[in-house]
C-alpha positions in Angstrom: 0.0 0.0 0.0 1.3 3.5 -0.9 2.5 5.5 2.0 0.4 8.3 3.6 2.0 11.6 4.7 0.5 14.7 6.3 2.2 18.1 6.7 0.4 18.3 10.1 2.5 15.4 11.5 5.7 16.2 13.4 7.5 13.5 11.4 6.5 14.9 8.0 9.8 16.5 7.0 11.8 13.4 7.8 9.3 11.2 5.8 9.1 13.6 2.9 12.9 13.9 2.6 13.0 10.1 2.6 10.4 10.0 -0.2 12.5 12.5 -2.3 15.6 10.4 -1.8 14.1 7.0 -2.4 16.2 5.0 -4.9 13.8 4.0 -7.6 16.0 2.3 -10.1 18.2 -0.7 -10.0 21.8 0.3 -10.8 23.8 -2.7 -11.6 27.4 -2.1 -12.4 27.0 -2.0 -16.2 29.7 0.4 -17.0 32.4 -2.2 -17.7 30.0 -4.3 -19.9 29.0 -1.2 -21.9 32.6 -0.1 -22.3 33.5 -3.5 -23.7 30.6 -3.3 -26.2 31.5 0.2 -27.3 35.1 -0.8 -27.8 34.1 -3.9 -29.8 31.9 -1.9 -32.1 34.6 0.7 -32.6 37.1 -2.0 -33.4 35.1 -4.5 -35.5 32.2 -2.3 -36.8 29.5 -4.3 -38.6 30.9 -7.6 -37.5 30.3 -6.7 -33.9 26.9 -5.3 -34.6 25.9 -8.5 -36.4 27.2 -10.8 -33.6 25.6 -8.8 -30.8 22.3 -8.4 -32.6 22.1 -12.1 -33.4 22.9 -13.0 -29.8 20.6 -10.6 -28.0 17.7 -10.5 -30.4 17.6 -14.2 -31.2 18.0 -13.7 -35.0 20.4 -14.7 -37.7 21.2 -11.9 -40.0 24.2 -10.6 -41.9 25.6 -7.1 -42.3 23.4 -6.5 -45.4 20.3 -6.8 -43.2 21.3 -4.3 -40.5 19.5 -1.6 -42.4 15.7 -2.0 -42.8 14.9 -1.5 -46.5 12.2 0.8 -47.7 10.3 -2.2 -49.2 10.4 -3.9 -45.8 9.0 -0.8 -44.2 6.3 -0.6 -46.9 5.3 -4.2 -46.1 5.1 -3.7 -42.4 3.2 -0.4 -42.4 0.6 -2.0 -44.7 -0.4 -4.1 -41.7 -1.5 -1.0 -39.7 -5.2 -0.6 -39.4 -6.9 2.5 -40.7 -7.9 3.5 -37.2 -4.3 3.2 -35.9 -2.9 5.1 -38.9 -5.4 7.9 -38.4 -4.5 8.2 -34.7 -0.8 8.3 -35.5 -1.3 10.8 -38.3 -3.2 13.1 -35.9 -0.5 12.8 -33.3 2.2 13.6 -35.8 0.3 16.6 -37.1 -0.3 18.1 -33.6 3.3 17.5 -32.5 4.7 19.0 -35.7 2.5 22.1 -35.3 3.5 22.6 -31.7 7.2 22.3 -32.3 7.2 24.5 -35.4 6.3 27.4 -33.1 9.5 26.8 -31.1 11.9 27.6 -34.0 14.1 30.5 -32.8 14.8 33.5 -35.0 18.2 34.7 -36.1 19.2 38.2 -34.7 21.4 41.0 -35.9 21.9 44.6 -34.8 24.3 47.5 -34.7 25.5 48.8 -31.4 26.2 52.4 -30.5 29.8 52.2 -31.9 28.7 50.7 -35.3 29.7 47.1 -34.6 27.4 44.5 -36.0 26.5 41.8 -33.5 24.1 38.9 -33.5 23.6 35.2 -33.8 22.2 32.6 -36.1 20.7 29.1 -35.5 21.6 26.0 -37.5 20.4 22.5 -37.1 22.8 19.6 -36.3 23.6 17.8 -39.5 22.7 14.3 -38.4 20.8 12.9 -35.4 20.3 9.4 -34.2 17.2 8.2 -32.4 17.2 5.1 -30.2 13.8 3.4 -30.1 13.2 0.5 -27.6 12.0 -2.8 -29.1 9.9 -5.7 -28.1 7.2 -5.1 -25.4 8.5 -1.6 -24.9 7.9 -0.4 -28.5 6.4 3.1 -28.4 5.6 4.7 -31.8 4.6 7.9 -29.8 8.3 8.2 -28.7 9.4 8.0 -32.3 7.2 11.0 -33.2 8.2 12.9 -30.1 11.9 12.6 -31.0 11.9 12.6 -34.8 9.4 15.3 -35.5 11.2 18.0 -33.6 14.5 17.0 -35.2 13.0 17.3 -38.7 11.2 20.6 -37.8 14.6 21.9 -36.6 16.0 21.1 -40.1 18.1 18.0 -39.3 19.2 16.7 -42.7 19.8 13.1 -41.8 17.9 11.2 -39.1 18.7 7.6 -38.3 16.7 5.3 -36.1 18.0 2.2 -34.4 15.3 -0.2 -33.1 15.9 -3.8 -31.9 13.6 -6.4 -33.4 13.6 -9.4 -31.1 13.0 -12.7 -32.9 13.0 -10.7 -36.1 9.6 -9.2 -35.4 9.2 -5.6 -36.4 6.6 -3.2 -34.9 4.5 -1.8 -37.9 3.4 1.3 -35.9 7.0 2.2 -35.0 7.9 1.9 -38.7 4.9 4.0 -39.7 5.9 6.6 -37.2 9.3 6.7 -38.7 7.8 7.2 -42.2 5.4 10.0 -41.0 8.2 11.8 -39.2 10.5 11.8 -42.1 13.2 9.4 -40.8 15.8 8.7 -43.4 17.4 5.4 -42.1 16.2 2.6 -39.9 18.5 -0.1 -38.4 17.5 -3.3 -36.6 20.0 -2.8 -33.9 19.5 -2.2 -30.1 21.3 -1.9 -26.9 24.6 -0.3 -26.1 25.9 -1.5 -29.5 23.3 0.7 -31.3 24.5 3.8 -29.3 28.1 2.9 -30.2 27.3 2.6 -33.9 25.5 5.9 -33.9 28.3 7.7 -32.1 31.4 6.2 -33.9 29.9 4.7 -37.1 30.5 1.3 -38.8 30.7 0.2 -42.4 26.9 0.4 -42.6 25.9 3.0 -40.0 27.3 6.5 -40.5 27.9 8.4 -37.3 25.6 11.2 -36.1 26.1 14.4 -34.2 23.5 13.9 -31.5 21.6 10.9 -30.0 18.2 11.1 -28.4 15.6 8.6 -27.2 14.8 6.3 -24.2 16.3 2.9 -23.3 17.2 0.5 -20.6 20.1 0.9 -18.1 22.6 -0.3 -20.7 21.4 2.2 -23.3 21.6 5.0 -20.6 25.1 4.0 -19.6 26.2 3.9 -23.3 24.7 7.4 -23.9 26.6 8.6 -20.9 29.8 7.0 -22.1 29.7 8.5 -25.7 28.7 12.0 -24.5 31.4 14.3 -25.8 31.9 12.3 -29.0 28.2 13.2 -29.7 25.6 15.2 -27.9 22.7 13.5 -26.0 19.3 14.6 -24.9 19.3 13.4 -21.3 19.7 10.4 -19.0 16.0 9.7 -18.2 14.9 7.7 -15.2 11.7 6.0 -14.3 8.4 7.8 -15.1 6.7 9.9 -12.5 3.5 11.9 -12.0 2.2 14.2 -9.3 -1.4 15.2 -9.0 -2.4 18.2 -6.9 -6.1 18.4 -6.0 -8.3 20.6 -3.9 -11.0 17.9 -3.4 -13.0 18.7 -6.5 -11.5 16.1 -8.8 -13.2 12.8 -9.5 -11.3 10.2 -7.3 -11.5 7.5 -10.0 -10.1 9.8 -12.7 -7.3 10.7 -10.4 -6.6 7.1 -9.6 -6.4 6.3 -13.3 -4.0 9.1 -13.9 -1.8 7.9 -11.1 -1.9 4.3 -12.5 -1.2 5.6 -16.0 2.4 6.2 -14.9 2.6 3.3 -12.4 1.9 0.8 -15.2 5.0 2.0 -17.1 7.5 0.5 -14.7 7.8 -1.1 -11.3 10.1 1.8 -10.4 7.7 4.6 -11.6 6.4 6.9 -9.0 2.8 8.2 -8.6 2.0 10.9 -6.0 -1.1 12.7 -4.9 -1.1 16.0 -2.9 -4.5 17.0 -1.7 -6.1 19.5 0.7 -9.0 17.1 1.4 -8.4 14.1 3.6 -11.7 12.5 2.4 -10.5 12.7 -1.1 -7.2 11.1 -0.1 -9.1 8.1 1.2 -11.4 8.0 -1.9 -8.5 8.0 -4.3 -6.7 5.3 -2.4 -9.8 3.1 -2.5 -10.2 3.8 -6.3 -6.6 2.9 -7.0 -7.0 -0.4 -5.1 -10.2 -1.1 -7.0 -8.7 -0.4 -10.4 -5.7 -2.6 -9.6 -7.9 -5.6 -9.4 -8.7 -5.4 -13.1 -5.8 -3.5 -14.7 -4.0 -5.6 -17.3 -0.6 -4.4 -16.0 -1.6 -4.7 -12.4 1.5 -6.5 -11.3 3.7 -3.8 -12.5 1.4 -0.9 -11.5 0.7 -2.5 -8.1 4.4 -2.8 -7.2 5.1 0.7 -8.3 2.2 2.0 -6.2 3.1 0.0 -3.2 6.9 0.7 -3.3 7.0 4.3 -4.4 3.5 5.8 -4.4 2.3 8.3 -1.8 -0.7 10.4 -0.8 0.1 13.6 1.0 -2.4 15.8 2.7 -1.7 19.5 3.1 -3.3 22.5 4.7 -3.7 24.6 1.5 -2.7 24.9 -2.1 0.2 27.2 -1.3 1.7 24.4 0.8 1.0 22.0 -2.1 2.8 24.3 -4.6 5.9 24.5 -2.3 6.1 20.7 -1.9 5.6 20.3 -5.7 8.6 22.5 -6.4 10.7 20.4 -4.1 9.6 17.2 -5.9 10.1 18.8 -9.4 7.9 16.2 -11.0 8.2 15.0 -14.6 4.4 15.3 -15.0 2.3 17.6 -12.9 -1.5 17.6 -13.0 -3.4 20.4 -11.4 -6.9 19.1 -10.7 -8.2 22.2 -9.0 -10.9 24.8 -9.6 -8.4 27.5 -10.7 -5.4 25.7 -12.2 -3.9 28.8 -13.9 -3.5 30.6 -10.6 -1.9 27.6 -9.0 0.4 27.0 -12.0 1.7 30.5 -11.6 3.1 29.6 -8.2 5.0 26.5 -9.5 8.5 26.7 -10.9 9.8 23.2 -11.2 7.9 20.8 -13.4 8.6 19.0 -16.7 5.1 19.4 -18.0 1.9 21.0 -16.6 -1.6 19.6 -17.2 -4.3 22.1 -16.2 -7.7 21.0 -15.0 -9.5 17.7 -14.6 -10.2 17.4 -18.3 -6.4 17.3 -19.2 -5.1 13.8 -18.3 -1.4 13.3 -18.6 -2.0 10.6 -21.1 -3.1 13.2 -23.6 0.4 14.6 -23.3 1.9 11.2 -24.1 0.2 11.0 -27.4 -1.7 13.9 -29.1 -1.5 17.0 -26.9 1.4 18.5 -28.9 4.1 19.3 -26.3 6.9 16.8 -26.1 6.6 13.8 -23.7 10.4 13.4 -23.4 10.7 15.1 -20.0 13.2 15.5 -17.1 12.9 13.0 -14.3 14.4 12.4 -10.9 14.0 16.0 -9.9 16.0 17.3 -12.8 13.1 19.6 -13.8 14.8 21.9 -11.3 17.4 22.8 -13.9 16.4 21.2 -17.3 13.6 21.1 -19.8 11.8 18.6 -22.0 12.9 17.7 -25.5 12.3 20.4 -28.1 13.4 21.8 -31.4 16.1 23.6 -29.3 17.8 20.2 -28.7 18.5 19.9 -32.4 19.8 23.4 -33.2 22.9 25.2 -32.2 23.6 28.9 -31.9 26.6 30.6 -33.6 27.4 34.1 -32.5 28.4 36.8 -35.1 30.5 39.9 -34.7 31.8 42.5 -37.2 33.8 45.5 -36.2 34.2 48.6 -38.2 37.4 50.7 -37.9 35.4 53.2 -35.7 34.0 50.4 -33.5 37.5 49.0 -33.0 38.8 52.4 -32.0 36.1 52.6 -29.4 36.3 49.3 -27.8 39.7 47.9 -28.8 41.8 49.6 -26.1 39.7 48.0 -23.4 40.3 44.6 -25.0 44.0 45.3 -25.1 44.0 46.3 -21.4 42.2 43.1 -20.4 44.6 40.9 -22.5 47.6 42.5 -20.7 45.9 41.9 -17.3 45.5 38.2 -18.2 49.1 37.9 -19.4 48.1 37.0 -23.0 50.5 39.2 -25.0 49.5 38.0 -28.5 45.8 38.8 -27.8 46.7 42.4 -27.0 49.1 42.7 -29.9 46.5 41.5 -32.3 44.3 44.4 -31.3 47.1 46.9 -31.0 48.4 46.2 -34.5 45.1 47.3 -36.0 44.8 50.3 -33.7 48.3 51.5 -34.7 47.4 51.3 -38.3 44.2 53.2 -37.7 46.1 55.9 -35.7 48.5 56.2 -38.7 45.5 56.9 -40.9 45.7 53.6 -42.7 42.1 52.6 -42.6 
């Protein structure tokens, strides 16, 4: 049974601190294994990919089959029902429209001395998206990663997705097609990350890698960071619901379970000002767990990491929420906009009882790749900005150099960097001699 906390109890701070510090993910020592896999792929290229893929995915393929052909993709996506296709197309359209509004403008201006300053944005040339395979195949994650990349202007987008027992997921491949993915490879695990980072005979390297994965994939992303960029090291999913007693207890219970069913290490929390609602939601969760298909996973998550916290008022709830910095935050209150204004740390906000978090996972528009494990205190969800980079621009005129150059020379001397100062002084001397 999920724990119960109350800010009125003298032991609350100790219990709440323990809740924040609860270790929610197994962390086996995988670094050495991952390092060996990366070294093997760097050394043997396709041969290592083929060997590891055949071993872990229980298939028998050669290097020529690492890349999924367009004809294979056509065959698989033909299996998608009209209903599923329409839903995926709607999701892609809404995600694309939302992210197109994030594109940043270039800027250029002249300062008071006549110098031209500014910046420009350019997309990374190539990006790689890791997509989990098997039971954890999520076409929605393909869209959430690939669509922003293409909106940003990424020229080449490669997807790696394991296909255990040789079985492809038609919806995943359709999502790739809808998002404009250029290449799909049937490779998973740390070896896929290594291939994307360093390249093989078949897989060309990329500049940035995004997408979710297991602990080995996460360790591999951490290991190749610097060689390539990465999005984030995401942990188990989490949701916090804040309610003032007005929300339907069964709806709230389902929202809590929507994250609990992801993973045994997921965390679902409720903060409410109404003790009666706390009891009603707890009862509703227990009732739903009796029939939920993924009740074993959701039940363990709820029992081990779930919590219901009663507070005196919504100001207290907002303060606790900022300490939790949840991945998903639902505000099931009469005036969600006013409460939202008091909250700083959250990956994504869902306002009002008619906005379940599940809408955000699929068709809302905002990205569902979000910071976890309290990292919303300092980071944001995936966006177009993750696939572009800013280059600053400066152009000095002779008059501008006369105005600001001496200060640069002074600072260079103060730092003991003679050539820096001389590079400015040489130009200033020519200007003083009337050479410009």
